[in-house]
PAZAPA-4460 file (N, C-alpha, C; in steps of 0.05 Angstrom, whole numbers, plus 32768, in hexadecimal, padded with zeros to 4 digits):
% residues 302
    n_x    n_y    n_z   ca_x   ca_y   ca_z    c_x    c_y    c_z   seq   type   mol
   83E6   856F   87A6   83EC   8564   878C   83D5   8569   8779     1      X     A
   83DC   8572   8761   83C7   8579   874E   83BA   8560   8742     2      X     A
   839F   8560   8743   8390   8549   8738   838E   854C   871A     3      X     A
   8395   8536   870C   8393   8537   86EF   8378   852C   86E6     4      X     A
   8368   853C   86D9   834E   8534   86CF   8350   852D   86B2     5      X     A
   833B   8521   86A8   833B   8519   868B   833C   8532   867A     6      X     A
   832E   8547   8683   832E   8560   8673   8349   856D   8673     7      X     A
   8356   856F   868A   8371   857B   868C   8385   856B   867C     8      X     A
   8383   8551   867D   8396   8540   866E   8392   8544   8650     9      X     A
   8379   8546   8648   8373   854B   862B   837E   8566   8622    10      X     A
   837B   857A   8633   8385   8594   862C   83A4   8594   862A    11      X     A
   83B1   8587   863D   83CE   8585   863D   83D8   8576   8624    12      X     A
   83CB   8561   861D   83D2   8551   8606   83CF   8562   85ED    13      X     A
   83B9   8571   85EB   83B4   8582   85D4   83CA   8597   85D2    14      X     A
   83D2   85A2   85E8   83E7   85B6   85E8   8401   85AB   85DC    15      X     A
   8408   8593   85E4   8421   8587   85DB   8420   8580   85BD    16      X     A
   8408   8577   85B4   8405   8571   8598   8407   858A   8587    17      X     A
   83FA   85A0   8590   83FB   85B9   8581   8417   85C5   8582    18      X     A
   8425   85C2   8598   8440   85CD   859A   8452   85BE   8586    19      X     A
   844E   85A4   8584   845E   8594   8571   8459   859E   8554    20      X     A
   8440   85A2   854D   843A   85AC   8533   8446   85C8   852E    21      X     A
   8445   85D8   8543   8450   85F3   8542   846E   85F3   853C    22      X     A
   847D   85E1   854B   849A   85E0   8547   84A2   85D4   852C    23      X     A
   8492   85C2   8522   8497   85B7   8507   8493   85CD   84F2    24      X     A
   847F   85DE   84F6   847B   85F5   84E4   8493   8608   84E5    25      X     A
   849C   860E   84FD   84B3   8620   8500   84CC   8614   84F3    26      X     A
   84D0   85FA   84F7   84E8   85EC   84EC   84E7   85EE   84CD    27      X     A
   84D0   85EB   84C1   84CD   85EC   84A4   84D5   8609   849B    28      X     A
   84CA   861D   84A8   84CF   8638   84A0   84ED   863F   84A3    29      X     A
   84F8   8638   84B9   8514   863F   84BF   8528   862E   84AF    30      X     A
   8525   8613   84B0   8538   8601   84A4   8537   85FE   8487    31      X     A
   8520   8602   847A   851C   85FD   845E   851C   8617   844D    32      X     A
   8511   862D   8459   850E   8645   8449   8522   865B   8451    33      X     A
   8527   865F   846B   8537   8675   8473   8555   866F   8475    34      X     A
   855C   865B   8484   8579   8655   8489   8588   864F   846F    35      X     A
   857E   863E   845D   858D   8638   8444   8590   8651   8432    36      X     A
   857F   8664   8435   8580   867C   8424   858E   8693   8432    37      X     A
   859B   868D   8448   85AA   86A2   8457   8599   86B9   845F    38      X     A
   8580   86B3   8468   856E   86C8   8471   856B   86C5   848F    39      X     A
   856F   86DB   849D   856F   86DA   84BB   8552   86DC   84C5    40      X     A
   854D   86CC   84DA   8534   86CF   84E9   853B   86DB   8504    41      X     A
   8528   86DE   8515   852D   86EB   852F   8532   86D7   8545    42      X     A
   8536   86E1   855D   8539   86D1   8575   8551   86C0   8575    43      X     A
   8550   86AA   8585   8567   8698   8587   856C   868A   856C    44      X     A
   8557   8686   855D   855B   867A   8542   856C   868C   8531    45      X     A
   8568   86A7   8533   8579   86BA   8524   8596   86B9   852E    46      X     A
   8599   86B9   8548   85B5   86B7   8553   85C2   869D   854A    47      X     A
   85B3   8687   854B   85BF   866E   8543   85C6   866E   8525    48      X     A
   85B5   867B   8515   85BC   867D   84F8   85D5   868D   84F4    49      X     A
   85D8   86A3   8502   85F0   86B4   84FF   8609   86A5   8508    50      X     A
   8607   8696   851E   861E   8686   8527   8625   8670   8513    51      X     A
   8610   8665   8507   8615   8650   84F3   8623   865B   84DA    52      X     A
   861B   8672   84D0   8628   867E   84B9   8644   8687   84C0    53      X     A
   8648   8690   84D8   8663   869B   84E0   8676   8685   84E8    54      X     A
   866D   8671   84F6   8680   865D   8501   867A   8640   84F8    55      X     A
   8663   863B   84ED   865C   8620   84E5   8650   860F   84FC    56      X     A
   864B   861B   8513   863F   860C   8529   8622   8604   8521    57      X     A
   861B   85EB   8523   8600   85E3   851C   85EA   85F3   852A    58      X     A
   85D6   85FB   851C   85C2   860D   8528   85B3   8600   853E    59      X     A
   85AF   85E5   853C   85A0   85D8   8552   85AF   85D8   856C    60      X     A
   85CA   85D7   856B   85DA   85D7   8583   85D9   85F2   8592    61      X     A
   85DF   8608   8583   85DE   8622   8590   85C2   862A   8598    62      X     A
   85AF   8622   8589   8593   8628   858F   858B   861B   85AA    63      X     A
   8592   8602   85AE   858B   85F4   85C6   8599   85FF   85DF    64      X     A
   85B3   8605   85DC   85C3   860F   85F3   85B9   862A   85FC    65      X     A
   85B4   863D   85E9   85AB   8658   85F0   8590   8657   85FD    66      X     A
   857E   8647   85F2   8563   8645   85FD   8564   8639   8619    67      X     A
   8576   8626   861E   8579   861A   8638   857F   862F   864D    68      X     A
   8591   8642   8646   8597   8657   8659   857F   866A   865E    69      X     A
   8571   8671   8648   855A   8683   864B   8544   8676   865B    70      X     A
   8540   865C   8658   852B   864E   8667   8531   864D   8685    71      X     A
   8549   864A   868C   8550   864B   86A8   8549   8666   86B5    72      X     A
   854D   867C   86A5   8546   8696   86AF   8528   8699   86B0    73      X     A
   8519   868E   869D   84FC   8692   869B   84EC   8680   86AE    74      X     A
   84F9   866B   86B9   84EB   8658   86CA   84DC   8665   86E1    75      X     A
   84E8   8678   86EE   84DC   8684   8706   84C4   8696   86FE    76      X     A
   84C7   86A4   86E7   84B3   86B8   86DF   849B   86AB   86D2    77      X     A
   849F   8699   86BF   8489   868E   86B0   847E   8674   86BC    78      X     A
   848C   8668   86CE   8481   8650   86DB   848B   8637   86CD    79      X     A
   8489   8621   86DB   8493   8608   86D1   8483   85FD   86B9    80      X     A
   8468   8603   86B9   8458   85F8   86A4   845F   8603   8689    81      X     A
   8463   861E   8688   846B   862B   866F   8487   8620   8667    82      X     A
   8499   861E   867A   84B4   8616   8674   84B6   85F9   866B    83      X     A
   84A6   85E7   8677   84A6   85CC   866F   849D   85C9   8652    84      X     A
   8488   85D7   864B   847F   85D6   862F   8492   85E4   861C    85      X     A
   849F   85F9   8626   84B3   8606   8615   84CC   85F4   8611    86      X     A
   84D4   85E6   8626   84EA   85D2   8623   84E2   85BD   860F    87      X     A
   84C9   85B4   8610   84C0   85A0   85FC   84C1   85AC   85E0    88      X     A
   84B7   85C5   85DE   84B7   85D2   85C3   84D3   85D6   85B9    89      X     A
   84E5   85DF   85CA   8501   85E3   85C1   850E   85C9   85B9    90      X     A
   8507   85B3   85C8   8512   8599   85C1   8508   858F   85A6    91      X     A
   84EE   8592   85A2   84E2   858A   8588   84EE   859A   8571    92      X     A
   84F1   85B4   8575   84FC   85C5   8560   8519   85BF   855B    93      X     A
   8528   85B9   8570   8545   85B2   856D   8548   8599   855C    94      X     A
   8538   8584   8562   8539   856B   8553   852F   8570   8536    95      X     A
   851A   8580   8533   850F   8584   8518   8522   8594   8507    96      X     A
   852E   85A9   8512   8541   85B9   8502   855A   85A9   84FB    97      X     A
   8562   8597   850E   8579   8586   8509   8574   8573   84F1    98      X     A
   855C   8567   84F1   8554   8555   84DB   8552   8565   84C1    99      X     A
   8547   857D   84C3   8543   858D   84AB   855D   8596   849E   100      X     A
   8570   859E   84AF   858A   85A9   84A4   859E   8592   849D   101      X     A
   859E   857D   84AD   85B2   8568   84AA   85AA   8552   8496   102      X     A
   8590   854C   8495   8587   8536   8485   8577   853F   846C   103      X     A
   8563   8550   8470   8553   8558   8459   8562   856C   8448   104      X     A
   856F   857F   8455   8581   8592   8448   8575   859E   842E   105      X     A
   855D   85A8   8430   854F   85B4   8419   8557   85D2   8416   106      X     A
   8557   85DB   83FE   855D   85F7   83F8   8549   8601   83E3   107      X     A
   8532   8608   83ED   851C   8610   83DC   851E   862E   83D6   108      X     A
   8514   8635   83BE   8513   8652   83B5   852E   865F   83B7   109      X     A
   8543   8651   83AE   855E   865D   83B0   8561   8676   839F   110      X     A
   8551   8677   8389   8553   868F   8378   853D   86A3   837D   111      X     A
   852D   869E   8392   8517   86B1   839A   8518   86B6   83B8   112      X     A
   852C   86C5   83C1   852F   86C8   83DE   8518   86D7   83EB   113      X     A
   850B   86E9   83DD   84F4   86F8   83E9   84DD   86E5   83EF   114      X     A
   84D7   86D3   83DC   84C2   86C0   83E0   84CA   86AC   83F6   115      X     A
   84E3   86A5   83F8   84ED   8694   840D   84E9   86A1   8428   116      X     A
   84EE   86BB   8429   84EB   86CB   8442   84CE   86CB   844B   117      X     A
   84BC   86D0   8438   849F   86D2   843E   8494   86B7   8448   118      X     A
   849A   86A2   8438   848F   8687   843F   849B   867D   8459   119      X     A
   84B5   8681   845C   84C2   8678   8474   84B8   8686   848D   120      X     A
   84B4   86A0   848B   84AA   86B0   84A2   848D   86A8   84A9   121      X     A
   847D   86A1   8495   8461   8698   849B   8462   867E   84AB   122      X     A
   8473   866B   84A3   8475   8652   84B2   847F   8658   84CE   123      X     A
   8493   8669   84D0   849F   866F   84EB   848B   867E   84FC   124      X     A
   847D   8692   84F1   846A   86A1   8501   8453   8691   850B   125      X     A
   8448   8680   84F9   8432   866F   8501   843B   865B   8516   126      X     A
   8454   8651   8514   845E   863F   8528   8461   864C   8543   127      X     A
   846C   8664   8544   846F   8673   855D   8454   8679   8569   128      X     A
   8441   8683   8559   8427   868A   8563   8418   8672   856E   129      X     A
   8419   865B   855F   840C   8643   8568   8418   8638   8582   130      X     A
   8432   863A   8584   843F   8632   859D   8437   8642   85B5   131      X     A
   8437   865D   85B1   842F   866F   85C7   8412   866B   85CF   132      X     A
   8401   8665   85BC   83E4   8661   85C1   83DF   8648   85D2   133      X     A
   83F3   8636   85D2   83F0   861D   85E0   8404   861A   85F7   134      X     A
   840C   8632   8602   841C   8634   861A   8439   862A   8617   135      X     A
   8443   862C   85FF   845E   8625   85F9   846B   863A   85E7   136      X     A
   8484   8637   85E0   8491   864A   85CE   84AA   863E   85C3   137      X     A
   84B5   864C   85AF   84CE   8643   85A3   84E6   864C   85B3   138      X     A
   84E1   8659   85C9   84F7   8663   85DA   8501   867E   85D0   139      X     A
   8519   8686   85DA   8525   869F   85D0   8514   86B8   85D7   140      X     A
   8511   86C9   85C3   8501   86E1   85C7   84E4   86DB   85CD   141      X     A
   84DA   86C3   85C6   84BF   86BB   85CD   84BC   86BB   85EB   142      X     A
   84D1   86B2   85F9   84D0   86B2   8616   84CF   86CF   8621   143      X     A
   84DE   86E1   8615   84DD   86FD   861D   84C2   8708   8618   144      X     A
   84B6   8702   8601   849B   870B   85FA   8486   8700   860D   145      X     A
   8489   86E7   8615   8476   86DB   8627   8478   86E7   8643   146      X     A
   8490   86EE   864B   8493   86FC   8665   8486   8717   8665   147      X     A
   848A   8727   8650   847E   8741   864E   8460   873F   864C   148      X     A
   8456   872C   863C   8439   8728   8638   842C   871E   8652   149      X     A
   843B   8712   8663   842F   8708   867C   8427   871F   868E   150      X     A
   8435   8735   868D   842F   874C   869F   8423   8764   8691   151      X     A
   8427   8766   8677   841D   877D   8668   840E   8774   864F   152      X     A
   83F9   8783   8648   83E9   877C   8631   83F7   8788   8618   153      X     A
   840D   877C   8610   841D   8785   85F9   841D   876F   85E5   154      X     A
   841B   8777   85CB   841B   8764   85B5   8434   8752   85B6   155      X     A
   8430   8738   85B5   8447   8725   85B5   8459   872A   859D   156      X     A
   844C   872E   8585   845C   8732   856D   846D   874B   856F   157      X     A
   8462   8760   857C   8471   8779   857E   848A   8776   8590   158      X     A
   8486   8767   85A6   849D   8763   85B8   84B3   8753   85AA   159      X     A
   84AB   873E   859B   84BE   872E   858D   84CC   873F   8578   160      X     A
   84BD   8751   856A   84C9   8761   8556   84DF   8774   8561   161      X     A
   84D9   8780   8578   84ED   8792   8585   8506   8782   858D   162      X     A
   8502   876A   8598   8519   875B   85A1   852A   8751   858A   163      X     A
   851D   874C   8574   852C   873E   855E   8539   8751   854A   164      X     A
   8532   876A   8549   853C   877C   8535   855B   877F   8536   165      X     A
   8566   877E   854E   8583   8780   8552   8591   8767   8547   166      X     A
   8584   8750   854C   8590   8736   8543   8591   8736   8525   167      X     A
   857C   873E   8518   857B   873E   84FA   858F   8752   84EF   168      X     A
   8590   8769   84FB   85A3   877E   84F2   85C0   8774   84F4   169      X     A
   85C6   8765   8509   85E2   875C   850D   85EA   8747   84F9   170      X     A
   85D7   873B   84EB   85DF   8727   84D7   85F0   8733   84C0   171      X     A
   85EF   874D   84BD   85FF   8759   84A8   861C   8755   84AC   172      X     A
   8625   8754   84C5   8642   8750   84CB   864C   8735   84C3   173      X     A
   8639   8722   84BF   8641   8707   84B5   863C   8704   8498   174      X     A
   8624   870C   848F   861C   8708   8473   8628   871D   8460   175      X     A
   862C   8735   846B   8636   874C   845B   8624   8751   8443   176      X     A
   860A   8750   8447   85F7   8753   8432   85DE   8761   843D   177      X     A
   85DA   877A   8437   85C3   8789   8441   85A9   877E   8436   178      X     A
   85AA   8772   841E   8592   8767   8413   8587   8750   8425   179      X     A
   8599   873F   842F   8591   872A   8441   8586   8735   845B   180      X     A
   8592   874B   8464   8588   8758   847D   856C   8762   8479   181      X     A
   8566   876E   8462   854B   8778   845C   8538   8761   845B   182      X     A
   8540   874B   844F   852E   8733   844F   8529   872A   846B   183      X     A
   853D   872D   847D   8539   8726   8499   8524   8738   84A6   184      X     A
   8524   8752   849F   850F   8764   84A9   84F3   875B   849F   185      X     A
   84F2   8752   8486   84D9   8748   847C   84D0   8730   848C   186      X     A
   84E2   871E   8491   84DC   8707   84A2   84D2   870F   84BD   187      X     A
   84DF   8723   84C9   84D7   872D   84E3   84BA   8737   84E3   188      X     A
   84B3   8747   84D0   8499   8753   84CF   8483   873E   84CA   189      X     A
   8488   872D   84B6   8474   8718   84B0   8470   8705   84C7   190      X     A
   8487   86FD   84D4   8485   86EB   84EB   8475   86F7   8501   191      X     A
   847A   8711   8508   846B   871E   851D   844E   8720   8517   192      X     A
   8448   8726   84FD   842C   8728   84F5   841D   870D   84F8   193      X     A
   842B   86F7   84F0   841F   86DD   84F2   841B   86D4   850F   194      X     A
   842F   86DB   8520   842C   86D5   853D   8413   86E2   8548   195      X     A
   840F   86FC   8543   83F8   870A   854D   83DE   86FE   8543   196      X     A
   83DD   86F8   8529   83C5   86ED   851E   83BE   86D2   852A   197      X     A
   83D1   86C0   852E   83CC   86A6   8539   83C4   86A8   8556   198      X     A
   83D3   86B8   8566   83CD   86BB   8582   83B2   86C8   8587   199      X     A
   83AD   86DE   8579   8394   86EC   857D   837C   86DC   8574   200      X     A
   837F   86CC   855F   8368   86BB   8556   8361   86A7   856B   201      X     A
   8375   869E   857A   8370   868A   858F   8362   8697   85A7   202      X     A
   8366   86B1   85AB   835B   86BF   85C2   8340   86CD   85BD   203      X     A
   8338   86CE   85A5   831F   86DD   859E   8307   86D1   85AC   204      X     A
   82F7   86E3   85B6   82DF   86DA   85C5   82C6   86E6   85B9   205      X     A
   82AF   86DC   85C0   8295   86E5   85B7   8282   86E7   85CE   206      X     A
   826E   86F7   85CB   8259   86F9   85E0   823E   86F3   85D4   207      X     A
   822C   86E7   85E3   8211   86E0   85DB   81FD   86ED   85ED   208      X     A
   81E8   86F7   85E1   81CF   86FE   85EF   81BA   86EB   85E5   209      X     A
   81AE   86DC   85F8   819B   86C7   85F0   8181   86CC   85FF   210      X     A
   816B   86CF   85F1   8151   86D3   85FC   8140   86BB   85F6   211      X     A
   8137   86AC   860A   8128   8694   8606   8118   868D   861F   212      X     A
   8101   8681   861B   80F1   8678   8632   80FF   8660   863F   213      X     A
   8111   8653   8631   811F   863B   863C   813C   8644   8643   214      X     A
   813E   865B   864E   8159   8666   8655   8168   8655   8669   215      X     A
   8159   8649   867C   8166   863A   8691   8173   8621   8685   216      X     A
   8165   8613   8674   8170   85FB   8667   8187   8601   8655   217      X     A
   8185   8617   8647   819B   8620   8635   81B4   8626   8646   218      X     A
   81AF   8635   865C   81C5   863D   866E   81D3   8625   867A   219      X     A
   81C3   8611   8682   81CF   85F9   868E   81E0   85E9   867A   220      X     A
   81D6   85E8   8661   81E6   85DA   864C   8200   85E9   8646   221      X     A
   81FF   8604   8645   8217   8613   8640   822B   8611   8657   222      X     A
   8221   8610   866F   8232   860B   8687   8240   85F0   8685   223      X     A
   8231   85DC   867C   823B   85C1   867D   824D   85B9   8665   224      X     A
   8246   85C2   864D   8254   85B8   8635   826D   85CA   862E   225      X     A
   8269   85E3   8626   8281   85F3   8621   828E   85FE   863B   226      X     A
   8281   85F9   8652   828B   8601   866C   828E   8620   866D   227      X     A
   8279   862E   8665   8278   864B   8666   8262   8654   8678   228      X     A
   8268   866A   8687   8254   8675   8699   823F   8685   868B   229      X     A
   8228   8687   8697   8212   8697   868B   8207   86AA   86A1   230      X     A
   8200   86C2   8698   81F4   86D6   86AA   81D7   86DA   86A1   231      X     A
   81C4   86D8   86B4   81A8   86DD   86AE   81A2   86FA   86B2   232      X     A
   8197   8707   869D   8190   8723   869E   8172   8726   869C   233      X     A
   8165   8735   86AE   8148   873B   86AC   8144   8750   8696   234      X     A
   8132   874A   8684   812D   875C   866E   810F   875E   8669   235      X     A
   8107   8771   8658   80EB   8776   8652   80E8   877E   8635   236      X     A
   80D6   8771   8627   80D1   8778   860C   80C4   8794   860A   237      X     A
   80CE   87A6   85FA   80C4   87C1   85FA   80A8   87C2   85EE   238      X     A
   80A4   87B3   85D8   808A   87B4   85CB   8075   87A3   85DA   239      X     A
   807C   878B   85E1   8069   8779   85EE   8066   877E   860C   240      X     A
   807B   8789   8618   807B   878D   8635   807F   8774   8644   241      X     A
   8087   875E   8636   808A   8744   8643   80A4   8742   8652   242      X     A
   80A4   8737   866B   80BC   8733   867A   80CA   871A   866F   243      X     A
   80E4   871D   8669   80F3   8706   865E   810E   8704   866D   244      X     A
   811A   86EC   866A   8134   86E7   8675   8148   86E6   865E   245      X     A
   815F   86F3   8661   8173   86F3   864C   818D   86E8   8657   246      X     A
   819A   86D6   8648   81B3   86CB   8650   81CA   86DB   8643   247      X     A
   81DE   86E2   8653   81F6   86EF   8649   820D   86DB   864C   248      X     A
   821A   86D5   8636   822F   86C0   8635   8248   86CB   8627   249      X     A
   825F   86C6   8633   8279   86CC   8627   8287   86B2   8622   250      X     A
   8292   86AE   860A   829F   8695   8603   82B5   869A   85EF   251      X     A
   82C5   8686   85EB   82DA   8687   85D6   82CC   8683   85BB   252      X     A
   82D8   868F   85A7   82CB   868E   858C   82C7   8672   8582   253      X     A
   82DB   8660   8589   82D9   8645   857F   82C2   8635   858C   254      X     A
   82B6   8641   85A2   829F   8634   85AF   8284   863D   85A4   255      X     A
   8285   864F   8591   826C   865B   8587   825A   8646   857B   256      X     A
   8264   8634   856A   8254   8620   855D   8246   860E   8571   257      X     A
   8255   8606   8586   8249   85F5   859B   8232   8603   85A9   258      X     A
   8236   861D   85AF   8221   862C   85BD   8208   862F   85AB   259      X     A
   820C   8635   8591   81F6   8636   857F   81E7   861C   857C   260      X     A
   81F6   8606   857D   81EA   85EB   857B   81D9   85E6   8594   261      X     A
   81E3   85ED   85AB   81D3   85EA   85C4   81B9   85FA   85C3   262      X     A
   81BB   8613   85BA   81A3   8624   85B9   818F   8618   85A5   263      X     A
   8199   860F   858E   8187   8603   857A   8179   85EA   8584   264      X     A
   8188   85DA   8593   817C   85C1   859E   8167   85C6   85B3   265      X     A
   816C   85DA   85C4   815A   85E0   85DA   8142   85F1   85D1   266      X     A
   8148   8606   85C3   8132   8619   85BB   8139   8626   85A0   267      X     A
   8131   861A   858A   8137   8624   856F   812B   8640   856A   268      X     A
   8117   8648   857B   810A   8662   8577   8117   8678   8588   269      X     A
   812D   8672   8596   813A   8686   85A7   8145   869D   8597   270      X     A
   8145   86B5   85A3   8151   86CC   8597   816E   86CF   85A0   271      X     A
   8181   86CF   858E   819D   86CE   8595   81AC   86E4   8586   272      X     A
   81BD   86F2   8595   81CF   8706   858A   81EC   86FE   8591   273      X     A
   81FD   86FD   857D   8219   86F6   8581   822A   870D   8577   274      X     A
   823F   8714   8586   8251   8729   857D   826D   8723   8587   275      X     A
   8281   872D   8578   829D   872A   8580   82A4   873F   8595   276      X     A
   82B6   8738   85A7   82C0   874B   85BB   82DE   874E   85B8   277      X     A
   82E8   8765   85BF   8304   876B   85BC   8315   875B   85D1   278      X     A
   830C   875B   85EA   831B   874D   85FF   8308   8745   8615   279      X     A
   830E   872E   8621   82FF   8724   8638   8313   871C   864D   280      X     A
   8310   8727   8665   8323   8723   867A   8315   8718   8693   281      X     A
   8321   8704   869F   8315   86F8   86B7   831A   86DA   86B6   282      X     A
   830D   86CC   86C8   8310   86AF   86CA   8307   86A1   86B1   283      X     A
   8318   8691   86A6   8312   8682   868E   831A   8691   8674   284      X     A
   8323   86AA   8677   832B   86B9   8660   8347   86C5   8665   285      X     A
   834D   86DC   865B   8367   86E8   865F   8368   86F5   867B   286      X     A
   8381   86F9   8684   8385   8707   869E   838B   8724   8699   287      X     A
   8384   8735   86AC   838A   8751   86AA   83A9   8755   86A9   288      X     A
   83B1   8766   8696   83CE   876C   8693   83D1   878B   8696   289      X     A
   83D2   8794   86AE   83D4   87B1   86B3   83EB   87B5   86C5   290      X     A
   83F6   87CD   86C3   840C   87D4   86D4   8403   87DC   86EF   291      X     A
   840C   87CE   8703   8403   87D4   871F   8417   87E9   872B   292      X     A
   840C   87FF   8734   841D   8813   8741   841D   8810   875F   293      X     A
   8434   880F   876A   8435   880D   8787   842F   8828   8794   294      X     A
   841E   8826   87A7   8417   883E   87B6   842F   8847   87C7   295      X     A
   8436   8860   87C3   844C   886B   87D2   8441   887C   87E9   296      X     A
   844A   8876   8800   8441   8886   8817   8458   8895   8823   297      X     A
   8453   88AE   8828   8468   88BF   8832   8462   88C5   8850   298      X     A
   8475   88BE   8860   8471   88C2   887C   8482   88DB   8884   299      X     A
   8475   88ED   8890   8483   8906   8899   8487   8904   88B7   300      X     A
   849E   890D   88BE   84A5   890E   88DA   84A8   892B   88E3   301      X     A
   849F   8930   88FA   84A2   894B   8905   84BE   8950   8910   302      X     A
***
């Protein structure tokens, strides 16, 4: 049985709070800016919009049912933790979009569909990206993107874009308006861009090279507070010839201020170099996403 610690509980609580905010953002973009202006979005939300325009079925109903089917399929691949949070996200979004469409019933920028498409897609993209960054999603093609991203280092936004282009194109058969379809393509591009920006900003890492006579105390503080490992490197000053110890640290970008504060408190005279890194893989960071080739052996018989 998994032991629940204070740190793990805090992280789980933070995930659910951020997922709630993400789904509210998506509901605003979809229910206030896109749906009332007959602009299609992607994924299950796009399918639900098309069904609503064609048959009058409430978007929250079709959205919930379709996602329920997809979640059953994804349970084995993505694991129960992802699915539990995605079920929570889908439930929050279903309630939020129901309240938005049935009670608030706003129709903003009715005479400016392009601006409605831009603003709505920004809300939707930030919502999707924030949800994925906290181990949840809005369901639909996000689930497909999460499955692909689990095994391959492929942009989440690009996967969603490929999956959604057919859905947006098919809206023409209901709306009979190519202009609305083009606005849908705009929504698709802006949403994918926002997803990548939000997700990548959460994953960005930095590296530190720290030279200090108090390297051991600095290393112990970094191990204890931001919970990051340190590597001690033997170095030598070229001009002075002095033997020194250098700490090599990899951390998330959001932890930079804490690390700088620790260094300043322990040794304000320390020499520090900080730089951004493209990717960090291993324990505590991202996992390798490479295609594993099965070795094929050929047995010959005489």
